[in-house]
C-alpha positions as CSV (number, residue, x, y, z in Angstrom):
1,M,-47.6,63.8,-40.4
2,N,-47.0,60.3,-40.5
3,L,-49.2,59.8,-43.4
4,I,-47.9,62.9,-45.3
5,S,-44.0,61.9,-45.2
6,T,-45.6,58.2,-46.7
7,Y,-46.8,59.9,-49.6
8,I,-44.8,62.7,-50.9
9,V,-42.7,61.0,-52.8
10,P,-45.3,59.0,-54.9
11,L,-47.2,61.9,-55.2
12,F,-44.1,64.1,-56.7
13,V,-43.6,61.0,-59.1
14,L,-47.3,61.3,-59.8
15,A,-47.1,65.1,-60.6
16,I,-43.6,64.7,-62.8
17,I,-45.9,61.9,-64.7
18,L,-48.6,64.1,-65.0
19,Y,-46.6,66.9,-66.1
20,G,-44.7,65.1,-68.8
21,L,-48.1,63.9,-70.0
22,K,-49.1,67.7,-70.2
23,K,-46.4,68.8,-72.2
24,K,-46.2,65.6,-74.5
25,I,-43.0,64.5,-73.2
26,N,-41.8,60.7,-73.8
27,I,-41.5,59.8,-70.0
28,Y,-39.9,56.6,-70.4
29,D,-37.5,57.9,-72.6
30,S,-36.3,60.8,-70.6
31,F,-36.0,58.8,-67.5
32,L,-33.9,56.3,-69.4
33,V,-31.7,59.6,-70.8
34,G,-31.7,60.7,-67.1
35,A,-30.5,57.2,-65.5
36,K,-28.0,57.1,-68.2
37,E,-26.6,60.2,-67.0
38,G,-26.6,59.2,-63.7
39,L,-24.3,56.4,-64.5
40,V,-22.2,58.2,-66.5
41,T,-21.4,60.6,-63.8
42,T,-20.9,58.0,-61.2
43,F,-18.1,56.8,-63.4
44,H,-17.1,60.0,-63.2
45,I,-16.8,61.1,-59.5
46,A,-15.9,57.0,-58.5
47,P,-11.9,57.6,-58.6
48,A,-12.2,60.3,-56.9
49,V,-14.4,59.2,-54.0
50,I,-12.1,55.7,-53.8
51,A,-9.2,57.9,-53.4
52,M,-10.2,60.1,-50.8
53,V,-11.9,57.1,-48.9
54,F,-8.4,55.4,-49.2
55,A,-6.5,58.3,-48.1
56,T,-8.9,59.3,-45.4
57,N,-8.7,55.5,-44.1
58,L,-4.8,55.3,-44.1
59,F,-4.5,58.7,-42.3
60,L,-6.6,57.7,-39.5
61,N,-5.4,54.0,-39.3
62,S,-1.8,55.6,-39.1
63,H,-2.6,57.5,-35.3
64,F,-0.9,60.3,-36.3
65,L,-3.3,62.4,-35.0
66,E,-3.1,60.8,-31.4
67,F,0.9,61.4,-31.7
68,V,0.3,64.9,-32.7
69,F,-2.6,66.1,-30.1
70,S,-0.9,64.5,-27.1
71,F,1.8,67.1,-27.0
72,F,-1.2,70.0,-26.6
73,N,-2.7,68.2,-23.8
74,P,-1.7,70.6,-21.2
75,V,-2.6,73.2,-22.8
76,L,-5.7,72.1,-23.6
77,N,-6.5,70.9,-20.3
78,S,-6.1,74.4,-18.8
79,L,-8.4,75.8,-21.4
80,H,-11.0,73.2,-20.7
81,I,-11.0,71.5,-24.1
82,P,-11.2,67.7,-24.0
83,I,-8.7,66.5,-26.2
84,S,-10.9,63.5,-27.3
85,I,-12.8,66.2,-29.7
86,L,-9.6,67.2,-31.6
87,P,-9.3,64.0,-33.9
88,M,-12.8,65.2,-35.1
89,A,-12.3,68.8,-35.5
90,F,-9.1,67.7,-37.9
91,V,-11.1,65.2,-39.6
92,R,-14.3,67.1,-40.2
93,P,-12.9,68.7,-43.1
94,I,-11.8,65.8,-44.8
95,S,-14.2,63.3,-44.3
96,G,-18.0,63.0,-43.0
97,T,-18.1,59.9,-42.5
98,A,-15.0,59.2,-40.7
99,S,-15.8,62.6,-38.2
100,L,-19.5,61.0,-37.9
101,A,-17.6,57.6,-36.7
102,I,-15.2,59.7,-34.2
103,M,-18.6,61.5,-33.0
104,N,-20.1,58.3,-32.4
105,N,-17.3,56.9,-30.4
106,I,-17.8,60.1,-28.2
107,F,-20.8,59.1,-27.9
108,A,-20.3,55.7,-26.5
109,S,-17.6,56.7,-24.1
110,Y,-19.0,60.1,-23.1
111,G,-22.4,59.8,-23.8
112,P,-24.6,62.4,-26.3
113,D,-25.7,64.9,-23.1
114,S,-22.7,65.2,-22.0
115,F,-19.8,68.0,-22.2
116,I,-18.0,66.8,-25.0
117,G,-20.9,64.7,-26.8
118,R,-22.7,68.5,-27.0
119,L,-19.2,69.9,-28.1
120,A,-19.1,66.9,-30.9
121,S,-22.6,67.7,-32.1
122,T,-22.2,71.2,-32.1
123,L,-19.1,70.9,-34.3
124,Q,-20.5,68.1,-36.8
125,G,-23.1,71.1,-37.3
126,C,-20.5,74.3,-37.5
127,T,-18.2,72.7,-40.3
128,D,-18.3,71.0,-43.5
129,T,-16.0,68.3,-45.9
130,T,-14.4,71.3,-47.3
131,I,-11.7,69.0,-49.1
132,Y,-13.8,65.7,-49.6
133,V,-16.2,68.6,-51.5
134,L,-13.5,69.7,-53.6
135,A,-11.8,66.3,-54.4
136,L,-14.9,64.8,-55.5
137,Y,-16.8,67.8,-57.3
138,F,-13.7,69.4,-58.6
139,G,-12.0,66.1,-59.6
140,S,-15.1,64.8,-61.4
141,I,-15.0,68.0,-63.7
142,K,-11.1,68.1,-63.9
143,V,-10.8,71.6,-61.8
144,V,-7.1,71.7,-61.0
145,K,-6.3,74.7,-59.6
146,T,-8.4,74.7,-56.3
147,K,-5.7,77.0,-54.1
148,H,-8.7,79.8,-53.3
149,A,-11.7,77.7,-53.0
150,L,-9.3,75.3,-50.9
151,S,-8.4,78.4,-48.4
152,A,-11.8,80.0,-48.5
153,G,-13.4,76.3,-47.4
154,L,-10.8,75.6,-44.9
155,F,-10.9,79.5,-43.4
156,A,-15.1,78.6,-43.4
157,D,-14.1,75.3,-41.2
158,L,-11.8,76.9,-39.1
159,M,-14.6,79.8,-38.0
160,G,-16.8,76.7,-38.1
161,I,-14.9,74.9,-35.2
162,I,-14.1,78.2,-33.2
163,S,-18.0,79.0,-33.5
164,A,-18.9,75.3,-32.1
165,F,-16.2,75.9,-29.1
166,L,-17.7,79.1,-28.3
167,I,-21.3,78.4,-28.9
168,T,-20.9,74.8,-26.8
169,F,-18.8,76.7,-23.7
170,L,-21.2,79.4,-23.6
171,F,-24.4,77.4,-23.3
172,F,-23.3,74.4,-21.9
173,G,-20.3,75.3,-19.8
174,T,-17.8,73.2,-19.1
C-alpha cells in the first residue's frame, strides 16, 4: 500500500501529460493558464479569508464563550454534558482550524479516549464550517443574498451537533 501511495501522484501527472499529447494540446501553455487562474482566484478570496481569520481570532480571544457558557453549567451538569465541549460546538460552524485547536486542548486535558475526547472527535466529523464556507466562497463570487444558505447550513450543523451528542452517549455512555 505504501508503494502505491508513493507512485499515485506521479502516475496521475504522467497520465495527464500522455492525454494532452494524444489530444495534441500544448501542455505547458495549459499549465501556465491554469496557474494564472489559480493566482487570480487566490487574490479574489484572500480578503474574505483574512476577514474571517481576523473575526474568528477576535471572537475567541474575547473569552465571550466562556462567560456565556458559565451560566449553563448547572443544566449541563445535570444532563452529563461536559461544558468544555460547548466552545468547540459553537466555533465549529465558524472556523475549522479554531475547532481543531479546541479539540487539541480537549485531547491534551482529558485524553483522546476519554468521553469528552470521543465527543469532540464525533462533533468534528458531524459538522461543517458553514459560516466560513459561505463567507469564503460566496464572498469570492460576490453573492450577498445568503440568508437561505446560511439558515440551511446552520440547521444542518445543529442537527450534526445533536447527532454527535446522541451518538457519543449511545456508544460510549457518560
